[in-house]
N, C-alpha and C positions, 0 to 999 in steps of 0.2 A: 467613433460611432458606437463601438462596443462598450465604451466607458459610461454610456447612458444606462446600461443594464446593471442590475445588482448581481452579486455573486450567485444568489439562488436562481435568478432568471437565466443566467449564463449556464449554470449547471443543468437546468432543465432543458435548455436548447441543445447542449452537448448530448445529453441522453436521448433526446428526440432524434437528433441527426444519426447517432449510432443505431438507434432502434429502426429508423427509416431505412438505413442501408441494409441492415440484416433482414428487415421485413421485405424489402424489394427482392433480395436474393431468395428468400423463402417463397414469395409469391411466384417468382420466375420458375423456381423448381416445381412448385405445385402445378402451374399451368403446363409446363413441359411434361410432367408425369401424367396429367389428365389427357393431353394430346396423344401421348404414346399409348395410353390405355385405350382410347377410342380407336386409334389405328390398329392396335392389336385385336380389338374386338371385331372391327370391320374385316380384318384379314381372316380371322377365324370363320366369320360368317360367310365370306366369299369362298374360302376353301371348302366349307361344308356344302355350299351351293354347287360348286363345280363337281365335287365328288358325287353328289346326288344326281346331277345332270348326266355324268358319265355312266353311272349305274342305271339310270332310267333309260338311257339310249341303248344300253346292252339288253335290258329287259324288253324294250320296244322291238328291238331287232328279232329277238326270239319269238315274240308274239306275231310279228309280221311274217316270219318264215312259216310258222304253223298255219296262219290264215291264208297266205298266198298259195301254199302247196295244196291246201284243202280246196281252195276255190278253183284251182286248175284241174284237180282230179275230178271234183264234183261239178265243175262248170256252174258254180253258184254265184249269182250276182250279189246276193246279200253279203257273202264272204268277201267278194271283191270290194264292196262298199266299206266293210269293216277294215279291210286292208288300207283303203284310201284314207280313212280317218286316222288310223295308226301311223300311216306314212306322213301325213301332215304334222302330227304331233312330234314325230321323230325329226322332221325337217326343222321344226321350230327349236327343238333342243340343240340340233347341230348349229343352227344360226346363233343361238345364245352362246354356245361354246366358241364359235368363231369370233364372236364379238368380244370375248373376254380373254382370248389368248391362243387358241389352237391355230395352227397355220391354215391359211385360206386354201392352200392346195389340198390339204387333208379333207377340208369340208367339201371341195369340189369333187374329190375322189369318191367321197361317201354319196354325194348327190348323183354322181354318174352311175354308181352301182344301183342306187334306188330307181333311177330311170330305166336301167336295163331290166330290173325286176318287174317294173310296171309294164314294160313292153311284152314280157313273157306271160302275162296273165290272160291275154286274149289270143285266140287262134282256133284253127279247126280242131274238132274233137279227136281226130286220129293222131294229132301231134301232142296230145296232153301229156303222155308219159315222157316224151322227149323234153317238153318244156318243164315238166316237173323236175327232171334230172338237172336241167340247166339252172332252175331256181335254187336247187340245193347247192350247186357250185357257186352261184352268185352270193348266196348267204354265207358260205364258208369264207369267201373273199371279204364280204362285208364284216364278218366277225373279226377278221384280221384288222380291218380298218378301225373297228370299234376298239380293239385292244390297243392299237397305236394311239387312237384318240385318248384312251384312258391313261396311257403312259405320259402323253403330252400334258394332260390335265395335271397329273401328279408333279411333272416337272415345273409346270406353271405355278403350282402351289408352293413348291420348294423354292422357286426363284423369288416369289413374293415374301416367303418367310425369311430368306436370306437378306432380301432388301430391307425388311423390317428389322432384322437383327443388326444389320449395318447401321441403320438409322438410330436404333436404340443405343448402340455403342458410341456413335458420334454424339448423340444427345447426352449420354452419360459423361463422356469426357468434357464436353462443353459445360455441362452443369457442374461437374467437379471443379473445373477451372473457375467458373463464376463464384461458386461458394467459397473456394480457397481465397480468391482475390477479395471477396467481400469480408471474410474473416480477417485477412491481413490488413485491409484498409480500416476495418473497425478497430483492430488493435492499435494500428498507427494513430488513428484519430483519438482513441482513448488515451494513449501515451502523450500525444500532443496537447490534448485538453488538460491532462493531469499536470504536465510540466507548466503549461500556461497558467493554470489555476494555482499551482504551488508557488510560483515566483512571488506574487504579491503577499501570500501568506508567510513565505520565508522572510520577505522584507519586514512584515509586521513583527515577526518573531525577533529579528535582529534589532528592530527599533525598540521593542520592549526590553530586550537584554541590555541594549545601550542605556536605556533609562535606569535599569536596575544597577548597572555598573557606573552610573553617574557620568556617562559621556554626553553631556548636555550641549556640547558645541556643534553637534551634528544635526543638521536640519532633517526633519522627517517628512518625506514626500513619497507617498505610495501611488504608483501608477497601476491601474487595473480597474476592476468593477467599481461602480459608484459607491456601494456601501463600504467596500474596503478602503477606497480613497477617502471617504468621510471618516473612517476610523483613524486613518493616517493623519488627517487634519486635527482630529481630537487629540491624538498622541503628541503632535507638534505643539498644540496649545498647552498640553500638560508639561511638555519639556520647557516651554517658556515660563510657565508658572513655577516649575522647580528651580529654574535659573534665578527667578526673582526671590524665591524663598531662601535659596542658598546665599544669595547676596544679602538678604535681610538678616539671616542668621549670622553671617560673618560680621556685618556691621554691628549687630547686637552684642556679639561676643567681644568685639574690639572696644565698644563703648563701655560695656559692663566691666571689662577688665581694667580699663583706664579709670572709670568712676570708683571702683572698689579699691584698686591698688594704691591710688594716690592718697586718699584719707587714711588707709590702713598703714601706709608707710609713715605718714605724719604721726599717727597714733603710736606706732612702735618707737619712733624716734623720741616722742615726748615721754614715753614710759622709760626709755633708756636714760633720758636726762634726769628724770626723777630719781632713778636708781643711782645715778652718779652724784646725786646731791647738789645739782646745779641750782635748784630752787630752795636749797637748805637741807640740813641733815634730816633723815627720816628715822622715825621710831621703828622698833622691831615690827609692830603690826603694819605700819605703813609700807615698810620694805616688803613684807610678805604679800600685801595687796598688789604692789607694783610687779612682783614676780609672777603673780597669778595673771595680771593683765598682759605681761610680756609673753607668757606661755600661750594664752588664748589667742592673742593676735598672731602668733606664729602658726598656731593650728588653723586659724581662719585663712591665713595666707596660703598655707599648704592645700586647704580644701579648694580655694579659688583656682590655684594652679592645677589641681587634679581635675577640676571641672573643665578647664580649658583644654587640658590634655585629652580627656575622654571625648569631648566634642570634636577635637581635631582628629582623633583616631576614628570616630564614627564617620566623619566626612571622608577621610582617606580610604576607608574600607571599601567605598564604592568606586574607587579609582584603582583598578587592578592593572598591574604591568606584568603580564604573564611571560614566563620564560620556561624553557625546558630545563629542569633541574633534577638532580638525583636526591630524592627525599632522604635516603639513608645518609648521604654525605651531609645534607643540611642538618640532620639531627646530630651527627657527630660534631659538626662545627659549633652548635649551640652548647653541647656538653663541654667542649674545649674552652669556649668563651667564659664559662662559669667554673672553670677548674679550681681557681683559688677559693671560691665560696664553698664548694663541696669538700675540698680537701681540708679546709679549716675546721669542718665538723667531722672529719675522718669518715666520710661517706664513701660507699662504693657505688659507682654509676656505670651501668652497662647498656650498650645499644645492640639490639638483636634484630636481624633481618637481612634481606638481600637487596642489592641496588635496584632502585625502581625510579625510572624517569617519568616525570609528569609535567604538564604545563600549569604552573602556579606562579603566584607572585612571591618570589623567594624572600623578600623583605618582610612581608606581612606574615607569611607562614613561619618564618624564622622568629618573628616577634612573639607569635602565639606559642611556639615551642619554648622560647626563652621564658615567658611568663609562667607556663606550667612547670618548667623545670625549677625556676626560682621558688615557686610555691612549695614544690616537693622538697627542695633543700631546706627551706625555712621551717617546715613542719616535721621533717624527719628527725628521729632521735640520733644521738651521737653513735657513730659506727653503724648506721643503718644502711639499707640497700635501696637504690632507686633503679628501676628497670624501664627502658624505652624499647618498645617492640614495633617493628614495621612489618606488615603483612599485606599480601595482594589477594583481593577477592574479585569475583566477576563484576566488572564495571566500577570498582572503587578501590581506594587504598585506605588502609586502617592503621592508625597509630595509637598505641596504648602506653600510658604513663602510669606506673605503679610506684607507690612509696610505702614506708612502714611507719608513718606518723600516726597522729591521733585520729585522722580521718575527719569526715564532715558529720556534724550532728544531724539526726533525723529531721529535726525541725528546720534546719538550714538548707536541706537538699533542694527544695522547690525554688529557693530564692538565691542560690549560690551564684548565678550568672547576672543578677541584677546590679546596675551601677551603684557603687558606694555602699553595698551591703557587706557587712563583715560578720562572719559567723561567731558563735559563742566560744568555739574552741580556738583560742589564740595561743601561740607558743609563749611559754613563761619567760624565756630568755631572749625574746626578739622584739623588734619594734612593731607596734600595731599597724597593720596595712591600711591602705586608703580604700580598698574595696572596688577598684576599677580594673585590676589586672585581668580577672576572669571575664569581665564584661568586654574588654578589648579583644580577648581571645575569641569570645562568642561572635563579635562583630566581624572579625577577620575570617573566621571559618565560614560563617553564613554568607559572606560576600563571595566566597568560592563555590557556593551552592552545596556546601557540606553541612555537617552538624557535629556538635560536641556534646557528650553526655557524661554524667557521673554515674558510674556503675556501683551497685551495692556490695562491693567486695570488702572483706575484712581480713586482716587489719589494714589500716591506712586508707589512702584515697586511690581510686582507680578512674582516671579520665580516659575517654576514648574519642578519637577524632576519625571521622569518615569523610573522605573527599571523593565524590563521584565525578571522575573525569576520564577522558581517553588517554590510555597509556602510550608513551612514546618509546619505541625500541632504541 
């Protein structure tokens, strides 16, 4: 099902899923915060209302006491009416307080005192002073009830605040857990998607590296998004085309080798017969012409063999057989292998460096080192010095080959690694080279992902090889 989607579409889906998860957690936190804010606001308003009611009840009681005592002393109906109005308002306040939290017994106690006060307002004039003293006593008791009600109001407010604090703490813990789990799940999803997306890309990388190293026998099949699977199909098509091209090149080299070598061998044999006088004695000029023909046929045969050897080396460069080897030991082995050549010229060859293990193809790196050392021996003056240095840098190994020969001419530096190119500075006492040694070195080093350069050091030539690979302890 997922293979119907492209890599870009799946990437967008992954981002949307992670964003949806984090967005849901954020919305949950926002709604919880808003709910707690509303509850805190309501609780504050309720606390203010209760405090105002308790204060108003105390103020009403004072006003009721003054009005009631005046009405008893003066026997004034208007004052008794004002007392009645204030008493009704006070009863409403007590009813509201009873509805929101004060004990019902306290409200009944308050109403009982109010009823007793109301009964004392009426009576014979000669009992006014006595009733007035009783009213004072009742209001003192009522004041105590009001104080108790105020305390209970404060306790009710504190209980509501504690309940809200508990709810805030519970919501905070729950919200922290939800956010933590959302983050953990988002990270897990990101890692899972990352690994899942990386696998087909890694397969593509391995397939491309396989093509570069000429591992053409491995079928390329990429399982994953539609566009990456299509790239895998195109790479497999390219692999098949490379197989066909390699086969065509091999057939061409075999045919051209046979077609050229057979008549060339006949030509050389015919020239030899002429030189031997089989067709009759040759004059001095004729013998000289026959020698020129024999020399040129030999040169042509050597060039054909060099061409075949270079093409074979270029083909084999893509087929690496990596092993863990010590580069320093490999350099010393190449020096020992050519000991007779450099001793014959009375040269001094030194190898400098520390042991360094790397995964390389020892045969091809050995051939590259052998070609460079052979060139250095060939171009070095008698009793000269050749120095091979191995050094380790971050992420790569460096090999430097120095000699004290004539060096490379400035005009030849740009083309020194081209096949069959021979520089103008050739040793006077040596055989002229074929021009493919440095080309083979370049092919083998490039196949390892490295590079070889000619540095502008004087005197002599200074070649540097850099191999970027993981070191092995």
